[in-house]
C-alpha beads as a LAMMPS data file, in Angstrom:
LAMMPS data file: protein, C-alpha beads

383 atoms
382 bonds

1 atom types
1 bond types

-500.0 500.0 xlo xhi
-500.0 500.0 ylo yhi
-500.0 500.0 zlo zhi

Masses

1 110.0

Atoms # bond

1 1 1 234.568 -328.825 204.256
2 1 1 233.952 -331.685 206.318
3 1 1 231.690 -333.286 208.661
4 1 1 234.313 -332.573 211.641
5 1 1 234.302 -329.127 210.961
6 1 1 230.963 -329.085 210.421
7 1 1 230.074 -330.373 214.297
8 1 1 232.429 -327.991 215.756
9 1 1 231.141 -325.165 213.657
10 1 1 227.160 -325.368 215.171
11 1 1 225.877 -322.705 217.217
12 1 1 227.038 -322.762 220.825
13 1 1 230.029 -324.381 222.448
14 1 1 230.450 -327.598 220.745
15 1 1 232.937 -330.098 223.046
16 1 1 235.319 -333.041 221.018
17 1 1 235.456 -335.254 224.321
18 1 1 238.597 -337.024 224.437
19 1 1 239.539 -341.255 224.877
20 1 1 242.971 -341.193 226.316
21 1 1 244.180 -343.873 228.798
22 1 1 247.317 -341.903 230.277
23 1 1 248.965 -338.438 230.006
24 1 1 252.444 -337.270 230.011
25 1 1 251.559 -335.024 232.907
26 1 1 249.666 -336.939 235.147
27 1 1 250.624 -340.145 234.283
28 1 1 247.843 -342.951 234.221
29 1 1 243.938 -342.218 233.934
30 1 1 242.072 -344.969 233.298
31 1 1 244.564 -347.575 231.993
32 1 1 241.778 -349.801 231.502
33 1 1 239.657 -347.441 228.931
34 1 1 237.330 -349.285 226.681
35 1 1 236.698 -346.544 223.616
36 1 1 234.233 -347.896 222.009
37 1 1 232.016 -348.093 225.653
38 1 1 233.659 -344.828 226.368
39 1 1 232.568 -342.840 222.668
40 1 1 229.405 -344.216 222.850
41 1 1 229.018 -342.471 226.737
42 1 1 230.185 -339.153 225.127
43 1 1 228.118 -339.489 222.470
44 1 1 224.508 -339.457 225.150
45 1 1 226.539 -336.890 227.014
46 1 1 226.295 -334.158 223.837
47 1 1 230.117 -334.442 222.388
48 1 1 230.212 -333.049 218.822
49 1 1 233.136 -335.137 218.352
50 1 1 235.484 -337.901 219.654
51 1 1 239.152 -337.192 220.098
52 1 1 241.112 -340.616 220.158
53 1 1 244.875 -340.729 220.998
54 1 1 246.675 -343.546 219.012
55 1 1 250.281 -342.903 220.128
56 1 1 251.290 -345.510 222.711
57 1 1 253.228 -342.837 224.949
58 1 1 249.435 -342.068 225.677
59 1 1 247.983 -345.749 226.020
60 1 1 246.612 -345.601 222.802
61 1 1 246.496 -347.353 219.260
62 1 1 244.751 -347.528 215.940
63 1 1 242.453 -350.365 217.273
64 1 1 241.155 -347.728 219.799
65 1 1 240.025 -346.163 216.336
66 1 1 238.768 -348.416 214.746
67 1 1 236.814 -349.756 217.902
68 1 1 235.190 -346.456 218.661
69 1 1 234.608 -346.124 214.948
70 1 1 232.193 -349.272 215.270
71 1 1 230.106 -347.762 218.041
72 1 1 229.755 -344.186 217.483
73 1 1 228.319 -342.434 214.370
74 1 1 229.806 -338.977 215.727
75 1 1 233.212 -337.423 213.878
76 1 1 236.626 -338.934 215.110
77 1 1 239.644 -337.366 215.557
78 1 1 242.774 -339.251 215.606
79 1 1 245.497 -337.658 217.793
80 1 1 249.011 -338.454 217.797
81 1 1 252.463 -337.430 216.495
82 1 1 251.663 -337.356 212.661
83 1 1 254.391 -336.552 210.628
84 1 1 253.925 -338.206 207.244
85 1 1 251.894 -339.271 204.725
86 1 1 251.466 -342.705 205.305
87 1 1 250.186 -341.698 209.112
88 1 1 247.447 -340.060 207.849
89 1 1 246.453 -342.901 205.679
90 1 1 246.514 -345.285 208.640
91 1 1 244.665 -342.901 210.317
92 1 1 242.027 -342.180 207.624
93 1 1 241.422 -346.340 207.122
94 1 1 240.690 -346.866 210.837
95 1 1 237.892 -344.399 210.854
96 1 1 239.517 -340.958 211.003
97 1 1 237.397 -338.016 210.008
98 1 1 240.202 -335.542 211.171
99 1 1 243.364 -335.499 212.089
100 1 1 246.131 -333.530 214.695
101 1 1 248.886 -331.697 213.033
102 1 1 251.251 -329.975 215.390
103 1 1 253.015 -327.019 214.691
104 1 1 255.423 -327.587 217.355
105 1 1 256.802 -330.560 215.558
106 1 1 255.808 -329.363 211.615
107 1 1 257.466 -327.028 209.451
108 1 1 255.346 -324.633 206.916
109 1 1 256.267 -327.034 204.325
110 1 1 255.130 -330.372 206.029
111 1 1 251.929 -329.136 207.241
112 1 1 251.154 -328.063 204.028
113 1 1 251.744 -331.020 202.126
114 1 1 249.753 -333.020 205.375
115 1 1 246.657 -331.004 204.734
116 1 1 246.390 -331.634 201.223
117 1 1 246.636 -335.281 201.729
118 1 1 244.201 -335.392 204.513
119 1 1 241.962 -333.317 202.426
120 1 1 242.475 -335.740 199.227
121 1 1 241.639 -338.720 201.917
122 1 1 239.178 -336.638 202.862
123 1 1 239.670 -335.923 206.337
124 1 1 240.002 -332.635 208.316
125 1 1 242.933 -331.466 210.080
126 1 1 243.085 -329.697 213.345
127 1 1 246.149 -327.745 212.941
128 1 1 247.540 -327.240 217.157
129 1 1 249.055 -324.004 218.238
130 1 1 250.969 -323.602 221.443
131 1 1 251.868 -319.813 221.290
132 1 1 251.117 -316.138 219.660
133 1 1 254.135 -317.224 216.505
134 1 1 252.395 -320.751 216.041
135 1 1 249.004 -318.943 215.990
136 1 1 249.683 -316.633 213.299
137 1 1 251.693 -319.560 211.361
138 1 1 248.082 -321.247 211.622
139 1 1 246.588 -318.605 210.012
140 1 1 248.955 -317.812 207.137
141 1 1 248.376 -321.522 206.164
142 1 1 244.920 -321.230 205.932
143 1 1 243.934 -323.296 208.648
144 1 1 240.332 -324.023 208.747
145 1 1 240.027 -325.751 212.011
146 1 1 242.627 -324.071 214.565
147 1 1 243.420 -325.820 218.169
148 1 1 244.939 -323.262 220.760
149 1 1 246.490 -325.946 223.488
150 1 1 247.136 -324.035 227.284
151 1 1 249.380 -326.976 227.749
152 1 1 253.319 -326.256 227.091
153 1 1 254.123 -330.090 225.763
154 1 1 258.135 -329.761 226.831
155 1 1 256.991 -328.658 230.994
156 1 1 253.169 -329.804 230.634
157 1 1 252.430 -326.240 232.364
158 1 1 249.043 -325.060 231.123
159 1 1 248.131 -321.284 231.176
160 1 1 244.984 -321.038 230.507
161 1 1 245.148 -316.832 230.806
162 1 1 247.431 -316.918 227.333
163 1 1 245.961 -319.369 225.886
164 1 1 241.718 -317.373 226.253
165 1 1 244.114 -314.764 224.785
166 1 1 245.648 -316.611 221.982
167 1 1 241.482 -318.030 221.096
168 1 1 240.826 -313.729 221.014
169 1 1 243.177 -313.248 218.856
170 1 1 242.145 -316.009 216.084
171 1 1 240.322 -314.888 213.076
172 1 1 236.638 -315.406 213.505
173 1 1 236.167 -317.026 210.343
174 1 1 237.761 -319.991 211.442
175 1 1 236.695 -322.796 213.990
176 1 1 238.874 -322.523 217.001
177 1 1 239.057 -325.355 219.371
178 1 1 240.254 -324.455 223.345
179 1 1 242.463 -327.236 224.310
180 1 1 243.088 -328.624 227.788
181 1 1 242.766 -326.985 231.088
182 1 1 238.886 -327.220 231.086
183 1 1 237.604 -329.250 234.328
184 1 1 234.220 -327.590 234.429
185 1 1 231.604 -325.030 233.212
186 1 1 233.351 -322.188 234.239
187 1 1 236.397 -322.631 232.284
188 1 1 234.397 -323.655 229.162
189 1 1 232.084 -320.665 229.652
190 1 1 235.728 -318.633 229.530
191 1 1 236.890 -320.405 226.645
192 1 1 233.545 -320.006 223.888
193 1 1 233.652 -315.873 225.614
194 1 1 236.596 -315.380 224.572
195 1 1 236.068 -316.839 221.511
196 1 1 236.045 -320.630 221.075
197 1 1 233.538 -323.081 218.837
198 1 1 234.725 -325.298 220.965
199 1 1 236.535 -327.377 223.852
200 1 1 238.513 -330.322 223.488
201 1 1 238.413 -332.140 227.336
202 1 1 240.215 -335.388 227.940
203 1 1 242.297 -335.734 231.123
204 1 1 238.893 -334.375 233.407
205 1 1 236.596 -336.788 231.825
206 1 1 238.802 -340.016 231.878
207 1 1 239.181 -339.024 235.665
208 1 1 235.398 -339.135 236.101
209 1 1 233.810 -342.196 237.371
210 1 1 230.813 -341.957 234.318
211 1 1 232.955 -339.798 231.681
212 1 1 229.683 -339.419 229.591
213 1 1 228.185 -337.318 232.475
214 1 1 230.673 -335.526 233.534
215 1 1 230.724 -334.754 229.822
216 1 1 227.037 -333.328 230.313
217 1 1 227.719 -331.518 233.428
218 1 1 230.222 -329.454 231.657
219 1 1 228.421 -328.436 228.652
220 1 1 224.591 -327.806 230.963
221 1 1 223.100 -324.530 230.382
222 1 1 221.954 -322.323 231.525
223 1 1 225.324 -321.166 233.319
224 1 1 223.917 -320.012 236.759
225 1 1 225.058 -316.419 238.033
226 1 1 224.164 -315.320 242.208
227 1 1 225.129 -311.727 242.198
228 1 1 224.975 -308.920 245.465
229 1 1 228.040 -310.970 246.686
230 1 1 229.341 -308.799 249.607
231 1 1 231.052 -311.371 251.766
232 1 1 233.546 -314.335 251.457
233 1 1 231.557 -316.643 252.730
234 1 1 228.303 -315.929 250.684
235 1 1 230.772 -316.507 247.838
236 1 1 232.181 -319.993 248.825
237 1 1 227.964 -320.973 249.395
238 1 1 227.456 -319.761 245.610
239 1 1 230.038 -322.169 244.539
240 1 1 229.640 -325.221 247.052
241 1 1 225.939 -324.956 245.625
242 1 1 227.313 -325.048 242.178
243 1 1 226.931 -321.602 240.662
244 1 1 229.482 -320.692 237.906
245 1 1 229.417 -316.662 238.190
246 1 1 229.997 -314.524 241.279
247 1 1 228.875 -311.001 240.516
248 1 1 230.024 -308.071 242.568
249 1 1 227.988 -305.180 242.070
250 1 1 230.418 -301.374 242.458
251 1 1 227.600 -298.880 241.706
252 1 1 226.009 -297.448 244.262
253 1 1 223.358 -300.360 246.020
254 1 1 222.731 -301.611 249.378
255 1 1 224.315 -304.568 247.883
256 1 1 227.932 -302.979 246.727
257 1 1 231.129 -305.104 247.763
258 1 1 233.891 -302.875 248.263
259 1 1 235.640 -304.717 246.032
260 1 1 235.255 -307.926 243.496
261 1 1 236.854 -311.041 245.651
262 1 1 238.565 -314.110 244.945
263 1 1 236.590 -316.581 243.370
264 1 1 237.571 -320.471 242.975
265 1 1 238.653 -321.579 239.468
266 1 1 235.252 -323.280 239.180
267 1 1 233.395 -319.358 238.829
268 1 1 234.372 -316.699 237.235
269 1 1 233.700 -313.443 238.642
270 1 1 231.792 -310.562 237.430
271 1 1 231.836 -306.568 238.189
272 1 1 228.963 -304.855 237.877
273 1 1 228.431 -301.564 237.467
274 1 1 225.938 -298.430 235.871
275 1 1 226.878 -295.798 233.877
276 1 1 230.779 -296.393 233.140
277 1 1 232.426 -299.481 233.472
278 1 1 236.130 -299.706 235.118
279 1 1 238.765 -302.670 235.148
280 1 1 238.112 -304.073 238.691
281 1 1 240.165 -306.933 237.667
282 1 1 237.137 -309.681 236.884
283 1 1 236.850 -312.184 234.183
284 1 1 233.987 -309.747 233.186
285 1 1 231.703 -306.657 233.349
286 1 1 228.486 -306.461 233.311
287 1 1 226.990 -302.570 232.311
288 1 1 223.876 -300.813 232.570
289 1 1 223.206 -297.726 231.273
290 1 1 222.369 -294.688 233.810
291 1 1 218.092 -293.857 233.789
292 1 1 217.204 -290.950 236.303
293 1 1 219.999 -291.955 238.667
294 1 1 219.306 -295.786 238.725
295 1 1 219.931 -298.673 236.267
296 1 1 218.811 -298.755 232.439
297 1 1 216.838 -301.958 232.004
298 1 1 218.794 -304.004 230.192
299 1 1 222.624 -304.245 229.995
300 1 1 225.513 -305.904 228.560
301 1 1 227.806 -308.386 230.033
302 1 1 231.219 -307.236 228.505
303 1 1 234.677 -309.855 228.307
304 1 1 237.028 -306.735 228.651
305 1 1 235.537 -304.292 225.862
306 1 1 233.648 -306.946 223.743
307 1 1 229.976 -307.464 224.217
308 1 1 229.672 -311.085 224.866
309 1 1 225.985 -311.534 226.417
310 1 1 222.991 -309.602 226.567
311 1 1 221.403 -308.677 229.499
312 1 1 217.457 -308.721 230.036
313 1 1 216.300 -307.118 232.839
314 1 1 212.928 -305.620 234.931
315 1 1 212.537 -302.248 234.246
316 1 1 213.879 -300.068 237.693
317 1 1 211.840 -301.238 240.478
318 1 1 208.692 -302.666 238.543
319 1 1 207.690 -305.785 236.700
320 1 1 206.552 -306.735 233.003
321 1 1 204.408 -309.870 233.112
322 1 1 206.164 -310.095 229.119
323 1 1 209.362 -310.203 230.485
324 1 1 210.174 -313.985 230.103
325 1 1 208.421 -313.672 226.538
326 1 1 210.880 -310.618 225.001
327 1 1 213.579 -312.670 226.450
328 1 1 212.905 -316.172 224.792
329 1 1 212.627 -313.753 221.167
330 1 1 216.401 -311.987 221.254
331 1 1 219.227 -314.228 219.662
332 1 1 222.534 -314.467 220.964
333 1 1 223.381 -315.560 224.490
334 1 1 221.315 -314.309 226.749
335 1 1 221.819 -313.505 230.355
336 1 1 217.991 -313.395 232.176
337 1 1 217.932 -310.788 234.843
338 1 1 215.050 -309.768 236.910
339 1 1 212.778 -311.087 239.721
340 1 1 214.264 -314.514 239.529
341 1 1 214.066 -316.787 242.344
342 1 1 214.168 -320.202 243.732
343 1 1 210.268 -320.733 242.745
344 1 1 210.472 -319.719 239.654
345 1 1 213.689 -319.903 237.591
346 1 1 212.504 -323.735 236.493
347 1 1 209.889 -321.892 234.608
348 1 1 211.922 -319.188 233.198
349 1 1 214.316 -321.536 232.110
350 1 1 211.675 -323.324 230.440
351 1 1 210.210 -319.891 228.796
352 1 1 213.625 -318.452 227.518
353 1 1 215.839 -320.851 227.221
354 1 1 219.083 -318.582 228.475
355 1 1 222.864 -318.677 228.344
356 1 1 222.452 -317.720 232.201
357 1 1 219.924 -317.064 234.600
358 1 1 220.322 -314.237 237.575
359 1 1 219.519 -313.704 241.062
360 1 1 220.439 -311.679 243.620
361 1 1 217.633 -309.973 245.871
362 1 1 215.723 -313.381 246.363
363 1 1 218.726 -315.177 247.771
364 1 1 219.051 -312.600 250.467
365 1 1 218.643 -312.955 254.529
366 1 1 219.026 -308.858 253.942
367 1 1 220.681 -306.722 251.786
368 1 1 223.733 -307.687 250.525
369 1 1 224.169 -310.857 252.742
370 1 1 223.126 -314.115 251.337
371 1 1 220.661 -316.907 252.701
372 1 1 222.872 -320.094 251.855
373 1 1 219.327 -322.263 251.884
374 1 1 218.234 -319.850 249.202
375 1 1 221.061 -320.193 246.740
376 1 1 221.173 -324.052 247.254
377 1 1 218.017 -324.140 246.133
378 1 1 218.630 -321.867 243.342
379 1 1 220.993 -323.171 241.606
380 1 1 219.432 -326.592 242.049
381 1 1 216.079 -325.742 240.159
382 1 1 218.272 -324.086 237.684
383 1 1 220.242 -326.764 237.423

Bonds

1 1 1 2
2 1 2 3
3 1 3 4
4 1 4 5
5 1 5 6
6 1 6 7
7 1 7 8
8 1 8 9
9 1 9 10
10 1 10 11
11 1 11 12
12 1 12 13
13 1 13 14
14 1 14 15
15 1 15 16
16 1 16 17
17 1 17 18
18 1 18 19
19 1 19 20
20 1 20 21
21 1 21 22
22 1 22 23
23 1 23 24
24 1 24 25
25 1 25 26
26 1 26 27
27 1 27 28
28 1 28 29
29 1 29 30
30 1 30 31
31 1 31 32
32 1 32 33
33 1 33 34
34 1 34 35
35 1 35 36
36 1 36 37
37 1 37 38
38 1 38 39
39 1 39 40
40 1 40 41
41 1 41 42
42 1 42 43
43 1 43 44
44 1 44 45
45 1 45 46
46 1 46 47
47 1 47 48
48 1 48 49
49 1 49 50
50 1 50 51
51 1 51 52
52 1 52 53
53 1 53 54
54 1 54 55
55 1 55 56
56 1 56 57
57 1 57 58
58 1 58 59
59 1 59 60
60 1 60 61
61 1 61 62
62 1 62 63
63 1 63 64
64 1 64 65
65 1 65 66
66 1 66 67
67 1 67 68
68 1 68 69
69 1 69 70
70 1 70 71
71 1 71 72
72 1 72 73
73 1 73 74
74 1 74 75
75 1 75 76
76 1 76 77
77 1 77 78
78 1 78 79
79 1 79 80
80 1 80 81
81 1 81 82
82 1 82 83
83 1 83 84
84 1 84 85
85 1 85 86
86 1 86 87
87 1 87 88
88 1 88 89
89 1 89 90
90 1 90 91
91 1 91 92
92 1 92 93
93 1 93 94
94 1 94 95
95 1 95 96
96 1 96 97
97 1 97 98
98 1 98 99
99 1 99 100
100 1 100 101
101 1 101 102
102 1 102 103
103 1 103 104
104 1 104 105
105 1 105 106
106 1 106 107
107 1 107 108
108 1 108 109
109 1 109 110
110 1 110 111
111 1 111 112
112 1 112 113
113 1 113 114
114 1 114 115
115 1 115 116
116 1 116 117
117 1 117 118
118 1 118 119
119 1 119 120
120 1 120 121
121 1 121 122
122 1 122 123
123 1 123 124
124 1 124 125
125 1 125 126
126 1 126 127
127 1 127 128
128 1 128 129
129 1 129 130
130 1 130 131
131 1 131 132
132 1 132 133
133 1 133 134
134 1 134 135
135 1 135 136
136 1 136 137
137 1 137 138
138 1 138 139
139 1 139 140
140 1 140 141
141 1 141 142
142 1 142 143
143 1 143 144
144 1 144 145
145 1 145 146
146 1 146 147
147 1 147 148
148 1 148 149
149 1 149 150
150 1 150 151
151 1 151 152
152 1 152 153
153 1 153 154
154 1 154 155
155 1 155 156
156 1 156 157
157 1 157 158
158 1 158 159
159 1 159 160
160 1 160 161
161 1 161 162
162 1 162 163
163 1 163 164
164 1 164 165
165 1 165 166
166 1 166 167
167 1 167 168
168 1 168 169
169 1 169 170
170 1 170 171
171 1 171 172
172 1 172 173
173 1 173 174
174 1 174 175
175 1 175 176
176 1 176 177
177 1 177 178
178 1 178 179
179 1 179 180
180 1 180 181
181 1 181 182
182 1 182 183
183 1 183 184
184 1 184 185
185 1 185 186
186 1 186 187
187 1 187 188
188 1 188 189
189 1 189 190
190 1 190 191
191 1 191 192
192 1 192 193
193 1 193 194
194 1 194 195
195 1 195 196
196 1 196 197
197 1 197 198
198 1 198 199
199 1 199 200
200 1 200 201
201 1 201 202
202 1 202 203
203 1 203 204
204 1 204 205
205 1 205 206
206 1 206 207
207 1 207 208
208 1 208 209
209 1 209 210
210 1 210 211
211 1 211 212
212 1 212 213
213 1 213 214
214 1 214 215
215 1 215 216
216 1 216 217
217 1 217 218
218 1 218 219
219 1 219 220
220 1 220 221
221 1 221 222
222 1 222 223
223 1 223 224
224 1 224 225
225 1 225 226
226 1 226 227
227 1 227 228
228 1 228 229
229 1 229 230
230 1 230 231
231 1 231 232
232 1 232 233
233 1 233 234
234 1 234 235
235 1 235 236
236 1 236 237
237 1 237 238
238 1 238 239
239 1 239 240
240 1 240 241
241 1 241 242
242 1 242 243
243 1 243 244
244 1 244 245
245 1 245 246
246 1 246 247
247 1 247 248
248 1 248 249
249 1 249 250
250 1 250 251
251 1 251 252
252 1 252 253
253 1 253 254
254 1 254 255
255 1 255 256
256 1 256 257
257 1 257 258
258 1 258 259
259 1 259 260
260 1 260 261
261 1 261 262
262 1 262 263
263 1 263 264
264 1 264 265
265 1 265 266
266 1 266 267
267 1 267 268
268 1 268 269
269 1 269 270
270 1 270 271
271 1 271 272
272 1 272 273
273 1 273 274
274 1 274 275
275 1 275 276
276 1 276 277
277 1 277 278
278 1 278 279
279 1 279 280
280 1 280 281
281 1 281 282
282 1 282 283
283 1 283 284
284 1 284 285
285 1 285 286
286 1 286 287
287 1 287 288
288 1 288 289
289 1 289 290
290 1 290 291
291 1 291 292
292 1 292 293
293 1 293 294
294 1 294 295
295 1 295 296
296 1 296 297
297 1 297 298
298 1 298 299
299 1 299 300
300 1 300 301
301 1 301 302
302 1 302 303
303 1 303 304
304 1 304 305
305 1 305 306
306 1 306 307
307 1 307 308
308 1 308 309
309 1 309 310
310 1 310 311
311 1 311 312
312 1 312 313
313 1 313 314
314 1 314 315
315 1 315 316
316 1 316 317
317 1 317 318
318 1 318 319
319 1 319 320
320 1 320 321
321 1 321 322
322 1 322 323
323 1 323 324
324 1 324 325
325 1 325 326
326 1 326 327
327 1 327 328
328 1 328 329
329 1 329 330
330 1 330 331
331 1 331 332
332 1 332 333
333 1 333 334
334 1 334 335
335 1 335 336
336 1 336 337
337 1 337 338
338 1 338 339
339 1 339 340
340 1 340 341
341 1 341 342
342 1 342 343
343 1 343 344
344 1 344 345
345 1 345 346
346 1 346 347
347 1 347 348
348 1 348 349
349 1 349 350
350 1 350 351
351 1 351 352
352 1 352 353
353 1 353 354
354 1 354 355
355 1 355 356
356 1 356 357
357 1 357 358
358 1 358 359
359 1 359 360
360 1 360 361
361 1 361 362
362 1 362 363
363 1 363 364
364 1 364 365
365 1 365 366
366 1 366 367
367 1 367 368
368 1 368 369
369 1 369 370
370 1 370 371
371 1 371 372
372 1 372 373
373 1 373 374
374 1 374 375
375 1 375 376
376 1 376 377
377 1 377 378
378 1 378 379
379 1 379 380
380 1 380 381
381 1 381 382
382 1 382 383
């Protein structure tokens, strides 16, 4: 177990931040990129590891790896099209802690041989799969770190839905990395909730004016959920304010939506149910038990049938002065709801450190109609 693997296996969602000057799919990204400076920025932005493209097709070289090694203590992943023992030896000598192996280009015997070579040199390997067959191969080979790439390397198309399905299928005793197609917090959270231990982000960072600051933005927690949405203009206002989750109440309520509304790529949609959940076509479901004709105090956030976070709320139409203290004692992902608004969400975050904060009534002009200024204030306070 090497330090690259250890860094990715830490609690919470980790990030491998990638340095690359160009991409075959997108062309030039940052032709004048300084790997040493950018690696330092990634370390300050919260990266668990840094990926360095060493292939000339991406504008990279082993010299980039050496430059990054000289300026950061983070584990370094060398990315290229490696197929020989010499390739692995070269990246190790240049300062890599891990090397990428592409199942698309290597048969099982080659992957096994290169993995053994890497282990003898003290390197981890990230074995990358693009489809179900390659994922099965990675698992059968005993791969400890499995990358699931959303990008088809022949067409360059990104299929995030298939990626998330594969991430969810990967064994939980492996370190799983979701690669490509992640440009915002919601997409990172979708990978996290599917079971990814880490995300690998490159193009979105290299296009940003400040790559390290962009990384910090992608990793920022808590996420922010605006619930009780009933109108497209309110969804747009929440998205513009920077909210990450859009909640649609499909139970009896003054805030009941006829159906979930479309949301932009920067948000995940959440259908809220009481008593029994149903497939509403949303990314997630928030389910409360039914008690005396209304919702229970607490609920669960579901991805399909799988619980992915605890929803900690106030009792129905009651208060509880110990609510935040109770939430702070809860382990795992906490979606904190109940009485939150622009005036108290910052105090709640400091007390609880939740994974997500959720507000509805406090952001309304009238039941089901959002006050856009209060929505903006809530998101700004939560950030």
